[in-house]
C-alpha positions in Angstrom: -7.5 2.4 -0.7 -8.6 2.4 -4.3 -11.9 0.6 -4.5 -11.5 0.0 -8.2 -8.5 -2.4 -7.7 -9.4 -6.0 -7.3 -8.1 -8.1 -4.4 -5.0 -9.4 -6.2 -4.1 -5.9 -7.3 -4.5 -4.5 -3.8 -2.3 -7.3 -2.4 0.4 -6.6 -5.0 0.3 -2.9 -4.1 0.5 -3.7 -0.4 3.5 -5.9 -1.0 5.3 -3.1 -2.8 4.6 -0.6 0.0 5.6 -3.2 2.6 9.0 -3.7 0.9 9.5 0.1 1.2 8.6 0.0 4.9 11.0 -3.0 5.4 13.9 -1.0 3.9 13.0 2.1 6.0 12.6 0.3 9.4 14.7 -2.8 8.9 11.8 -5.2 9.8 10.8 -8.0 7.5 7.7 -10.2 7.7 7.1 -13.8 6.7 3.3 -14.2 6.3 1.2 -17.2 5.6 -2.5 -16.6 5.2 -4.0 -13.3 6.2 -7.2 -11.5 7.2 -9.7 -10.4 4.6 -12.3 -7.9 5.7 -15.3 -7.4 3.4 -16.0 -3.8 4.7 -13.0 -1.5 4.0 -14.2 1.0 6.6 -13.4 -1.7 9.2 -9.7 -1.1 8.6 -10.0 2.5 10.0 -9.7 1.2 13.6 -7.0 -1.4 13.1 -4.0 -1.3 15.4 -1.1 -3.7 15.7 0.5 -4.9 19.0 3.8 -6.6 19.3 3.9 -10.0 21.0 6.7 -11.3 23.2 8.0 -13.5 20.4 8.2 -10.8 17.7 4.6 -11.3 16.5 2.5 -8.5 15.2 -1.1 -9.0 16.3 -3.9 -7.1 14.5 -6.7 -5.7 16.6 -9.9 -3.8 15.6 -12.0 -2.5 18.5 -12.6 -5.5 20.9 -11.7 -8.1 18.2 -8.3 -9.8 17.7 -8.0 -10.9 14.1 
């Protein structure tokens, strides 16, 4: 992640890459809100699990986000 980008720029870059992933895998997301982590290194351990109803659940270590 480019540390020089502000939060809005990072979100816009993420949205562009997410659109590419949507086209590649045929999975679209509708997201309200989100998780903001102040320490970028915390994202190194993030994993996503799929819920029974199609949810993607973010998890870092022992913490559900």
